[in-house]
C-alpha positions in Angstrom: -126.1 -138.5 78.0 -128.3 -135.8 76.4 -131.7 -134.7 77.6 -133.7 -136.9 75.3 -131.7 -139.9 76.5 -132.5 -138.9 80.1 -136.2 -138.3 79.5 -136.6 -141.6 77.7 -134.6 -143.5 80.5 -136.7 -141.9 83.2 -140.0 -143.0 81.3 -138.6 -146.5 81.0 -137.9 -146.6 84.8 -141.3 -145.6 85.7 -143.0 -147.7 82.9 -144.5 -144.6 81.1 -143.1 -144.9 77.6 -146.3 -143.5 76.0 -146.7 -140.4 78.2 -149.7 -141.7 80.1 -149.0 -140.6 83.5 -146.6 -137.7 83.3 -146.1 -134.8 80.9 -142.8 -133.7 79.6 -142.8 -130.8 81.9 -143.2 -133.1 84.9 -140.5 -135.2 83.7 -138.1 -132.3 83.4 -138.9 -131.3 87.0 -138.1 -134.6 88.3 -134.8 -134.6 86.3 -134.0 -131.2 87.9 -134.4 -132.9 91.3 -132.2 -135.8 90.2 -129.5 -133.4 88.9 -129.4 -131.4 92.1 -129.1 -134.7 94.2 -126.3 -135.9 91.9 -124.4 -132.6 92.1 -124.9 -132.7 96.0 -122.8 -136.0 96.0 -120.1 -134.3 94.0 -120.2 -131.3 96.2 -119.9 -133.4 99.3 -117.0 -135.5 98.1 -115.1 -133.5 95.5 -116.1 -129.9 95.7 -113.2 -128.8 93.6 -114.8 -130.5 90.6 -117.7 -127.9 90.8 -116.0 -124.7 92.1 -115.6 -121.7 89.8 -114.2 -118.2 90.2 -115.4 -114.8 88.7 -113.4 -111.6 88.8 -114.8 -108.3 89.5 -111.9 -106.4 88.5 -110.7 -103.3 86.4 -109.5 -105.6 83.6 -113.1 -107.0 83.3 -114.7 -103.5 83.7 -116.5 -104.9 86.7 -114.6 -103.5 89.7 -116.5 -101.8 92.5 -116.1 -98.3 91.2 -117.7 -99.5 87.8 -120.8 -101.0 89.5 -124.1 -99.1 89.2 -125.3 -97.2 92.2 -128.3 -99.5 92.5 -126.0 -102.4 93.4 -124.6 -100.4 96.3 -127.5 -100.0 98.8 -125.3 -98.6 101.5 -121.7 -97.7 101.9 -119.2 -100.5 101.5 -121.7 -103.0 100.2 -122.5 -104.9 96.9 -125.9 -106.4 96.0 -125.2 -109.5 94.0 -128.9 -109.9 93.2 -129.1 -106.4 91.5 -130.2 -107.0 87.8 -127.9 -104.2 86.8 -124.7 -105.5 88.5 -121.8 -105.8 86.2 -119.7 -109.1 85.8 -117.9 -111.0 83.0 -120.1 -113.1 80.9 -123.3 -111.4 82.1 -126.5 -112.1 80.3 -128.6 -108.9 80.2 -130.9 -108.3 83.3 -129.2 -111.3 85.0 -128.1 -110.9 88.6 -124.8 -112.5 89.9 -126.6 -114.5 92.5 -130.2 -115.4 93.0 -133.2 -114.8 90.6 -134.5 -111.7 88.8 -138.2 -112.3 89.5 -139.2 -109.1 87.5 -138.2 -110.5 84.2 -140.8 -112.3 82.2 -139.2 -115.6 82.8 -137.1 -115.8 86.1 -133.3 -115.2 85.2 -130.8 -116.9 87.7 -127.5 -115.7 88.3 -124.5 -118.1 88.1 -123.6 -118.2 91.7 -125.4 -120.7 94.0 -123.2 -120.5 97.0 -120.1 -118.5 97.8 -117.1 -120.3 99.4 -114.4 -117.7 99.4 -113.8 -114.0 98.4 -110.3 -112.8 97.7 -109.1 -109.2 97.3 -107.7 -108.6 93.8 -107.7 -110.9 90.7 -107.1 -114.5 90.6 -103.6 -114.0 89.4 -102.6 -112.9 92.9 -101.5 -115.4 95.4 -104.4 -116.8 97.3 -102.8 -116.8 100.7 -104.3 -115.7 104.0 -103.2 -112.1 103.5 -105.7 -111.5 100.6 -108.5 -113.9 101.6 -111.5 -112.0 103.2 -112.5 -113.5 106.3 -116.4 -114.2 106.5 -118.4 -113.5 109.6 -121.8 -114.8 110.5 -124.7 -112.9 109.1 -125.9 -110.3 111.6 -122.6 -110.4 113.6 -120.7 -107.2 114.0 -118.0 -106.4 111.5 -114.6 -105.6 112.8 -113.8 -101.9 112.1 -110.1 -102.3 111.8 -109.0 -102.0 108.1 -106.5 -104.7 108.6 -109.1 -107.4 109.2 -110.5 -107.5 105.7 -113.8 -109.3 106.9 -117.2 -109.3 105.3 -120.6 -110.5 105.8 -123.0 -112.0 103.3 -126.6 -111.4 104.1 -128.8 -113.2 101.6 -127.4 -111.6 98.4 -125.6 -108.5 99.7 -122.0 -108.4 100.6 -121.1 -106.0 103.5 -117.5 -105.1 104.0 -116.1 -103.9 107.3 -114.7 -100.5 106.3 -114.2 -99.8 102.6 -115.1 -102.2 99.8 -112.1 -103.4 98.0 -112.1 -102.1 94.4 -111.2 -105.5 93.0 -112.4 -108.9 94.3 -112.4 -112.5 93.0 -115.3 -114.7 94.1 -114.9 -118.4 94.4 -118.3 -120.2 94.3 -120.5 -123.1 93.5 -122.3 -122.5 90.3 -126.0 -123.2 89.7 -126.6 -126.4 87.7 -125.6 -126.1 83.9 -128.5 -128.2 83.0 -132.1 -126.7 82.6 -134.3 -129.1 80.8 -137.0 -126.4 80.3 -134.7 -124.4 77.9 -132.1 -126.7 76.6 -132.3 -128.7 73.3 -133.1 -132.4 73.4 -129.6 -133.2 72.0 -127.8 -131.1 74.6 -125.6 -132.9 77.0 -126.5 -133.0 80.7 -124.2 -130.9 82.9 -122.0 -130.2 79.7 -121.1 -134.0 79.7 -119.4 -133.9 83.0 -118.8 -137.4 84.5 -121.1 -138.8 81.8 -120.2 -142.4 82.9 -122.2 -141.8 86.2 -125.2 -139.8 84.7 -127.5 -142.9 84.8 -127.4 -142.2 88.7 -129.0 -138.8 88.3 -131.8 -140.3 86.4 -132.3 -143.0 89.1 -132.3 -140.2 91.7 -135.0 -138.5 89.8 -136.9 -141.6 89.6 -136.7 -142.0 93.2 -138.4 -138.7 93.6 -141.2 -139.8 91.4 -141.7 -143.0 93.6 -141.8 -140.7 96.8 -144.7 -138.9 95.2 -146.3 -142.2 94.4 -146.1 -143.2 97.9 -144.1 -146.5 97.3 -140.5 -147.7 97.7 -139.3 -149.3 94.5 -136.8 -151.8 95.7 -134.9 -152.5 92.3 -134.5 -148.7 91.9 -133.1 -148.4 95.4 -130.7 -151.2 94.9 -129.3 -149.8 91.8 -129.0 -146.3 93.3 -127.1 -147.9 96.1 -124.7 -149.7 93.8 -124.1 -146.8 91.5 -123.8 -144.4 94.4 -121.0 -146.6 96.1 -119.2 -146.7 92.7 -119.5 -142.9 92.2 -118.3 -142.0 95.6 -115.3 -144.4 95.3 -114.5 -142.8 92.0 -114.6 -139.2 93.4 -112.6 -140.2 96.6 -110.1 -141.9 94.4 -109.3 -138.6 92.6 -108.0 -137.0 95.9 -104.4 -136.3 96.2 -102.6 -139.1 98.2 -99.1 -140.5 98.7 -98.0 -143.8 99.8 -98.7 -143.2 103.6 -101.3 -140.4 104.1 -104.1 -138.5 102.5 -104.6 -134.8 102.2 -107.7 -133.3 103.5 -109.0 -129.8 102.6 -111.4 -127.8 104.7 -114.0 -125.8 102.7 -116.2 -123.0 104.2 -120.0 -123.2 103.3 
């Protein structure tokens, strides 16, 4: 489904084909809400389908030593929201996490939420010896250099002793779809799970009816049916054998 398809379907659902009640800008905002709700279902049931990694390494000219001084507010720290931070695939003046509100139009970094940080590149084995252990924001960091723990406070990573020169960040990315900047022919979420993308339009429609102060029963029934089908599909993709399932704990 492309953006135009989603906009047209949304207007069909709210019975506004001639743009009497909502502008295109308002429709796009509701679609953003629907996309976030749709991604939330995936994140809850199959987070692996969304997770990505980014390497701040020597090979990418993005290791800690290569980071600008402005991205290191204090010793052994890294500000992921600094517009000058260096990372692979960077768009000029875009932070790694959060918005750059000083730009003419807000620029958002690719990282929405961090799940894990590993020392070294992703080619290294991701066992417990190289996975950095997070502590709660505001909690004391262990001073032992063997602990390899860190704290994320808003957008700044604080390490307990010496920031490792190379790290790999595993994260949930921001949505790939931005209706305000993409073309009408561009696919929603790069075409991911297109079979179930009608659901994101329905979720956007629900947001509209919340604003309108009414409960649309046909829309709610269809959301329930498609949500159940979507969740069954997502859960069916988990690794299973004949007798047991495999569960994975993710840190949020």
